[in-house]
N, C-alpha and C positions, 0 to 999 in steps of 0.2 A: 216263788221262784223254783222251778223244777231242777233237781240236781243234775240231770243229764245235760243241761245247757252248757255246763262248763265243769271240767275236772282238772285240778292242778297237775295230777299225775299223767295227764295226756299231753303235756307240753312237749313240743318237738325240741325246742331249745330255749335257753333262758333269755333274760333281758338283753344281753349282749348281742343277741341275734338281730334285734330291731334297731337299737340305738347305735348311731355312728358318732365317732369323735369329730371335733371341729376340723382336725387335720385331714381326716378322711373326706369330709364334705368339701373342704377347700380344694383338695386334689382333683376331685371330680369336676368342680366348677372351672378350675384352671385349664383342664384338658378339653373342655367343651367348646365347640365352635359356635361362638355367639355372633357371628357375622350376619349381615343382611344378605341372605342368599335364598334362592328358591328351594323348597323342601318337599315339593310334590312328588309322591310316589304311589305305587299300587298298594292295595291292602295287604297283599302277600309280602311285599318288601318291608312294609312298616312293621308288621307283626313278626317278621323274621329277626327284628332287633331284640326281641324278647328271648332270653335264654332259660333253659330248664333251671328251676330252683330260684328264679327271680321273685321278688316281692312286687306284685302288680296291683296298683291302686286304680280304682274305677271312679270316674266322676258321675255326676247326676245323683239322684236319690230315689230309691225304691224303683217304681216303674216310670220315672221321669228322666229324660235325657240319658238313658243308659246307653253306653257305646256297644250296642248289641252286635253290630257288624264286626267290630274288633274282637269281641268275645267269640263270635261264630268262627272267625278265622283262627283264633288261638286254639280252639278245640280241634279244628280241621288239621292244623299243623302238629297236633298231638304233643303239645307242650306238657311237661310233667313237673310235679313237685313245686308248683307255684304257691306262694302265699298270696291270698287274695284279700284285699281290704276295700271296704266301701262304707259310706255312712249308714245306709240301710240297704240290705241285699234282697233282691227279688228273685224272679224265676231264673235269672242267669246263674245264681248260686247253685241251684239244683243241677243245671247242665254241667257246670264246672266240676262238681263233686262226682256225678255219675260217670262222666267221661274220664275220670281219674286225672284231670288236669291239676286239681288242687286237693290237698288233705288238711288245709289250714286256712280258716276263714276268720278274718278280723272285722267285726261289724257291730252295730248296735241293735239290729233286729233282722230276722231272716224269715220272710214270708212273701208269697206271691202278691199279696195285697190285703188290706184290712178286711175286705169282703170275704176272703177265702180262708183266713186264719193262718196259723203257723205251718210251714212246709213239712209235709210228711217225710220227705227225703232228708231234710235236715235232722229231724227227730231220729230217723233210722241210723244215719251216720254217726250221730253223737251217742245215742243209746248203745250202739254196738261197738263203740270205741274205734270206729274206722277213720275218724277225722277229728280235728281240733276246732272248736268254736270259741274264739276269744270274744266274749261279749262285753262291750263297754257301753256306757250311756252315750246317747247321741252327742251330748255336750262335750264329754271328755274325748270322744273320738275326734271331734273337730279341733279340740285343743291340741291333740297329738299331731295332727297335720299342721296346725299353726306353729307349733314348736319346731317341727321339721322345716317349715318355710323360713323361719327366723334363724335357723342354724344354731338353735340352743338345744341342750339334751333333754330338757323336761319343761313342763309348764305347771306352776302351782294352781290349785283349784280347791274349791269347797265341794264341788260336785262329786257325788258317789260316796261321800264320807258316811252317810247313814243308810246306804243301800245294801241289799243282800249280795250284790255283786262284789262289793269291796273286799271281803275276806277270800273270795275265790280267785282274785287276780294278784298273783305274786309280783307282777311288774310294778304295782303301785307302791310307792314309798310314802313315808310321812315326815313332816318337819314342823318345828315350832317357828312361827313367823317371827323374825328378828325385830319387827316393829310393834306388833300387837300381842305377841305371845300366844296367839290362837293356833290351833292345829290345822294344818293344811295337807291336802293330798298332792303328791307330785306324780304327774302322769308323763310317761316317757314319750319322746318324739318319735314320729313315724317319718322315715325318709325312704319312700319306695324306690326300687330300682327303675321301674317304668310306670308312668301314668298313662292311662287311656281315657281320653276325654272326647265328648261329642259336642258340637256346637252348630248354630244355625248358619254362621258364615265365618270365613277365615280367608286371609289373602295368601298368596303363594309362599310368603316368608314365614307365616305362622302367627300373624297378629289375629287374635281371636276376638270376635264380637258376639257374645252370647246374649240372649234375651230371656226374660223370665227370672225365676229365682236363681241366685248365684250358686247355691249349694256350697260344697267345699272345694269346688274346682280350682279356684285361684291358689289356695294354699297347697293343694295337691301338686299343682304344676310347679310351684316354687320349691316344694320339698323334694320332688323326684329328680333322679339322675337323668332320666330320659323322658320325653313327653311326646306321645303320639296323639295327634288331633285328627279325628274323623269329622267331616263337616257336610252339611246338607248342600252347601254351595261354596265353591272357591270364587272369591270376588277379587277385583283388581286392587292393588295397593292405593291407587288414586281414590277409590271408593272409601277405603278405610280412613284415609287422611281427611276426608270431608267431615267425618265425625270421630275424631280421635278419642273423645271422651267415652265412647262406647267400647273401646278396646279393653277387655277384661284380663287377657293374658298376652304379654308382649312376645314378639318374635324370638328374642334371645333365650326364652325358656324352651322353645319348641324344636324338636328334632325331625318330625315327619308330619306332613299334611296329606290327607287322603280324602278325596271327594267321594262321599257315599250317600247319595240321596236315600231318604227313608232309613237311615243308618241306626235308628233306635227301635224300629218295629220288631215285635208287636207292642213295645212300650211307646211312650209319647215323646214328642219334641215340641216344646212350647211354641205356639204360634204357627206351627207347620202341620202337625197332625196329633190327634188324640190317640190314646191306646186303642189297639184293635181288640176290643173286649170280647168279640165273638171268638177270636183265636185264643185269647187268654183263658176264657171259659173252657174251651176245648182242651187246652194244655192242663189246666188245673184238674179237670175231671180225670184225665189220664194219669196225672201225677198222684193225686189223692187216692184214686181207685187202685192203682197197681204199684205205687211206690217207685223204687228205682227201676223196675222192669218197664213201667210205663214211660219213664224218662228215656230209657234206652230206645224204645220204639220211636219216640219223638226225635231223638238225636239222629237216628237212621233216616227218618223221613225228611227232616227239615235242615239238618246240618251236613251230614255226610253225602246224601244223595244229590242235592243241587250242585251243579258245577261252579256256579257263580252266585254272588249276592243277588243279582237280578233274577236268577232262576229261583232263588229262595222267595223273593217277592212275588213271583208268579204263583207260587204255591199258596201264598196268603190270599190271593184273589183280588182282581181289579176293583170289584164292587166294595169290598171291605176296606181297601186302601183309600178309595175315593171318599167313602163315608168318613173315615178317620181324618182325611185331609180337610174336608168341608167343615167338620166340627172343630178341628184345630185352628183353622184360620178365622173362625168365628170370633175369636178374642179381639180382632181388629175391627169388627163390624157391628158387634152387638151393643 
């Protein structure tokens, strides 16, 4: 484990920064409008709900069901000092760091993909002390979101007790199990200010019906104060009621619904489209070759220059999108 991955003296704030009391959590829930109302809005309006300094948790995992359209708009709105958490962070993490949207990433791995190795941008920002990387195991990060969803301040676990990460994370506490006497690690809850999640379909009220792996989306939605859903397609509530068992996140958790077709590209959305690997290769070559300067070039061309998300999709190219779509929908026919 390389020392630059995490340094305790780089912490922005202590454990109190992340963990909220039950009273604080309850006050947020009591103030939330949980009525059955339409929540459709534009991408700009939804991202406008995010304030500078918020803790934003992203759904999906690695380059699967990443809410890229929401992240694209967050960067365009020049949000600052966000804490960004996600189960496994991919190329979006580079964009958030280089755009100065975040200086604090909480995740279990940070890489464009297994094929390409660890992000050069992440290495640069951590080695130079420009940002904080809170590295947890995949299991314990999930337990942190689960604790937040349950409204409890921590979750006991055996995970990470023998890991090199354990002594590097001051937020982990220990206790002796009152039943067995065994040593347990206590991992603190994560209650994001805002969750950004992408799905295949959602009704106007915010009933989410996702397909494929669930990842940590359900726990993130329950743990967060506000939830923004971007969706491939807005469907009628009648359609949702025909298969209520497929609803993974209920309407009363959700604050905004935004229809954004191809809202994960160049990443994938299960059953809709595969990653645009041609574009991913192009990005990684730029990022690994030039580091942060290469990502700045990418941001200018693909984030700041296009006027709309559809203009961004035009830059990816119809042939590439069509190929990704045919491959993605193949799961239903193969």
